C-alpha positions in Angstrom: -68.8 -33.1 -18.8 -68.2 -34.6 -15.4 -70.6 -37.5 -16.0 -69.0 -38.1 -19.4 -65.6 -38.4 -17.8 -66.8 -40.5 -14.9 -68.6 -42.9 -17.2 -65.2 -43.5 -19.0 -62.9 -43.8 -15.9 -62.3 -47.4 -16.9 -60.5 -46.2 -19.9 -57.7 -44.9 -17.6 -57.9 -47.6 -15.0 -57.8 -50.4 -17.5 -55.1 -48.7 -19.7 -57.5 -48.2 -22.6 -58.3 -50.5 -25.4 -56.7 -51.5 -28.7 -55.8 -48.2 -30.4 -56.8 -49.6 -33.8 -60.3 -50.4 -32.6 -60.9 -47.2 -30.6 -63.9 -45.1 -31.4 -64.4 -41.4 -30.8 -66.8 -40.9 -27.8 -69.0 -37.9 -28.3 -70.4 -36.1 -25.3 -74.2 -35.7 -25.1 -74.1 -31.8 -25.2 -71.5 -31.8 -28.0 -69.1 -29.8 -25.8 -66.7 -32.8 -26.0 -67.3 -33.6 -29.6 -64.3 -35.5 -31.1 -62.9 -36.2 -27.6 -61.4 -39.7 -27.9 -60.2 -42.1 -25.3 -56.6 -40.9 -25.5 -57.7 -37.4 -24.8 -59.9 -38.4 -21.8 -56.9 -40.4 -20.4 -54.6 -37.4 -20.7 -56.9 -35.0 -19.0 -57.8 -37.4 -16.2 -54.1 -38.2 -15.6 -53.2 -34.5 -15.6 -55.7 -34.1 -12.7 -54.7 -37.3 -10.9 -58.0 -39.1 -11.9 -60.1 -36.4 -10.2 -63.2 -36.4 -12.5 -64.4 -32.9 -11.4 -61.1 -31.2 -11.9 -60.5 -33.1 -15.2 -63.9 -32.2 -16.6 -63.3 -28.5 -15.8 -59.9 -28.6 -17.4 -61.3 -30.3 -20.5 -64.2 -27.9 -20.8 -61.8 -24.9 -20.4 -59.5 -26.4 -23.1 -62.4 -26.9 -25.6 -63.6 -23.3 -25.0 -60.1 -21.9 -25.4 -59.6 -23.9 -28.6 -62.8 -22.6 -30.2 -61.9 -19.1 -29.3 -58.1 -19.0 -29.9 -58.1 -21.4 -32.9 -61.5 -20.8 -34.6 -60.4 -22.2 -37.9 -59.1 -25.4 -36.2 -55.5 -24.7 -36.9 -53.0 -21.9 -37.1 -51.6 -21.2 -40.5 -48.1 -20.0 -41.4 -49.5 -16.7 -42.6 -50.6 -16.0 -39.0 -47.1 -16.3 -37.5 -44.7 -14.8 -40.1 -42.4 -13.1 -37.6 -42.0 -16.2 -35.5 -41.3 -18.4 -38.5 -38.7 -15.9 -39.7 -36.7 -16.3 -36.5 -36.0 -19.9 -37.6 -35.9 -21.1 -34.0 -37.9 -24.4 -34.0 -37.2 -27.6 -35.8 -38.9 -31.0 -36.1 -37.3 -34.2 -37.2 -36.5 -37.7 -36.0 -37.9 -39.8 -33.2 -36.5 -41.0 -29.8 -36.2 -44.6 -28.8 -39.9 -44.7 -27.8 -41.0 -43.4 -31.2 -41.8 -39.9 -29.9 -41.2 -37.0 -32.3 -38.3 -34.7 -31.4 -38.4 -30.9 -31.6 -35.3 -28.8 -31.3 -35.8 -25.2 -30.0 -33.1 -22.5 -30.1 -33.7 -20.0 -27.3 -31.1 -17.6 -28.7 -33.2 -17.0 -31.8 -36.2 -15.8 -29.8 -36.8 -12.0 -29.8 -39.9 -10.7 -28.1 -40.0 -7.4 -30.0 -40.8 -9.3 -33.3 -44.4 -10.3 -33.5 -45.3 -9.8 -29.9 -46.9 -12.1 -27.3 -50.0 -12.9 -29.2 -48.1 -14.1 -32.3 -45.8 -16.1 -30.0 -48.9 -17.8 -28.5 -50.2 -18.6 -32.0 -46.8 -19.9 -33.1 -46.7 -22.2 -30.0 -50.1 -23.7 -31.0 -48.9 -24.0 -34.6 -45.8 -25.9 -33.4 -47.5 -28.0 -30.8 -50.2 -29.1 -33.2 -47.5 -30.2 -35.7 -45.8 -32.2 -32.9 -49.1 -33.8 -31.8 -49.9 -34.9 -35.4 -46.7 -36.9 -35.4 -47.1 -38.6 -32.0 -47.7 -42.4 -32.0 -51.2 -43.7 -31.6 -52.1 -44.4 -28.0 -49.1 -42.4 -26.7 -49.5 -38.8 -27.8 -46.2 -37.5 -26.3 -43.2 -35.7 -27.7 -39.6 -34.9 -26.8 -38.1 -31.4 -26.8 -34.4 -30.4 -26.9 -34.2 -26.8 -25.7 -30.8 -25.4 -26.9 -29.7 -22.3 -25.2 -26.3 -21.8 -26.8 -25.7 -18.1 -27.2 -28.8 -17.2 -25.0 -28.6 -13.7 -23.6 -30.5 -10.8 -22.1 -32.2 -10.0 -25.4 -33.7 -13.5 -25.5 -35.0 -13.5 -21.9 -38.7 -13.2 -22.1 -40.6 -14.0 -18.9 -44.0 -13.3 -20.4 -43.4 -15.7 -23.3 -42.1 -18.4 -21.0 -45.1 -18.1 -18.7 -47.4 -18.2 -21.8 -45.7 -21.4 -23.0 -46.0 -23.0 -19.6 -49.7 -22.2 -19.4 -50.5 -23.4 -22.9 -48.6 -26.6 -22.5 -49.9 -27.5 -19.0 -53.5 -26.4 -19.4 -54.3 -27.1 -23.1 -51.8 -29.9 -24.0 -51.7 -31.9 -20.8 -49.6 -35.1 -20.7 -48.1 -34.3 -24.1 -44.6 -33.6 -23.0 -42.6 -36.8 -22.7 -39.2 -35.3 -21.8 -37.4 -32.0 -22.2 -33.6 -31.8 -22.5 -32.2 -28.3 -21.8 -28.7 -28.0 -23.2 -26.0 -25.3 -23.1 -27.9 -23.4 -20.4 -26.1 -20.2 -19.4 -26.2 -18.5 -16.0 -28.7 -15.8 -17.2 -31.2 -18.5 -18.1 -31.0 -20.1 -14.7 -32.0 -16.7 -13.2 -35.1 -16.7 -15.3 -35.7 -20.4 -14.6 -36.0 -19.5 -10.9 -38.7 -16.9 -11.8 -40.9 -19.3 -13.8 -40.2 -22.4 -11.8 -43.0 -21.9 -9.3 -45.5 -21.8 -12.2 -44.4 -25.3 -13.4 -46.4 -28.2 -12.0 -44.5 -31.0 -10.4 -45.3 -33.5 -13.2 -43.8 -31.2 -15.8 -40.7 -30.4 -13.6 -39.9 -34.0 -13.4 -39.7 -34.3 -17.2 -37.1 -31.5 -17.5 -33.5 -32.7 -17.7 -30.6 -30.2 -17.6 -27.7 -31.7 -19.6 -24.0 -30.9 -18.8 -22.0 -29.9 -21.9 -19.4 -32.5 -21.2 -22.1 -35.2 -21.2 -24.2 -33.9 -24.0 -24.0 -36.6 -26.6 -23.7 -39.3 -24.0 -26.9 -38.2 -22.3 -29.0 -37.7 -25.5 -28.1 -41.1 -27.0 -29.6 -42.7 -23.9 -33.0 -41.7 -25.3 -32.2 -41.0 -29.0 -30.5 -43.3 -31.5 -27.6 -41.7 -33.3 -29.3 -41.9 -36.7 -32.2 -39.9 -35.2 -30.1 -37.3 -33.4 -29.3 -33.9 -35.1 -25.8 -33.5 -36.5 -25.1 -30.6 -34.1 -25.3 -33.1 -31.2 -23.1 -35.8 -32.9 -25.9 -37.5 -34.7 -26.7 -37.9 -38.4 -29.9 -35.9 -39.1 -30.0 -32.4 -40.5 -32.4 -29.9 -38.9 -35.7 -29.4 -40.6 -37.6 -26.1 -39.8 -41.0 -27.1 -38.2 -43.0 -25.3 -40.9 -41.3 -27.6 -43.5 -41.7 -30.8 -41.5 
């Protein structure tokens, strides 16, 4: 794995090739089968171009994927309780062409489905987002809406699971996360999980003041791509229907 990444370091240093002409690079021992240049670039950048660390990270991801998602994808039938909460939506793109997901924290209830189903739902949702990312970019934008968020929605285990999955198995996928309508109770939990968030991810999180909500969002998202609830023109589409 390390030699495979080392041999392709030029992909990152040179910025990669023409995405239309890129070919999938298979690793000799098949551990990295279907690992393309964009994937190599993401893992190397996630580990600051350290080949050894990036190769370990990629190997761990491939092993996890085979174990946690043996069928290659998570189906709706595997996450019925999470889908029923109607908390995640996918529609529109930002000014960079990145797909936008809106997540409502007040609709999350840990007692329904449990942590394992939450993890599966997260993979279901992230895979949906990744399928819509532009070629050669591979990132997405998230709006985390915490309007009405309370004690019953606070779930440290779920938040830590989300951080782990996003950072370890979907590195360099998050473009930016806007957190809107954040109440005091959320800030308490944020302090608990903050140490587990790496610096690169922290720098992508933007807390938006209510009085500057639309003003801030339209800096990155055109009005015709912004959800109606934020002063835009698009209706929300549940992620399972997107």
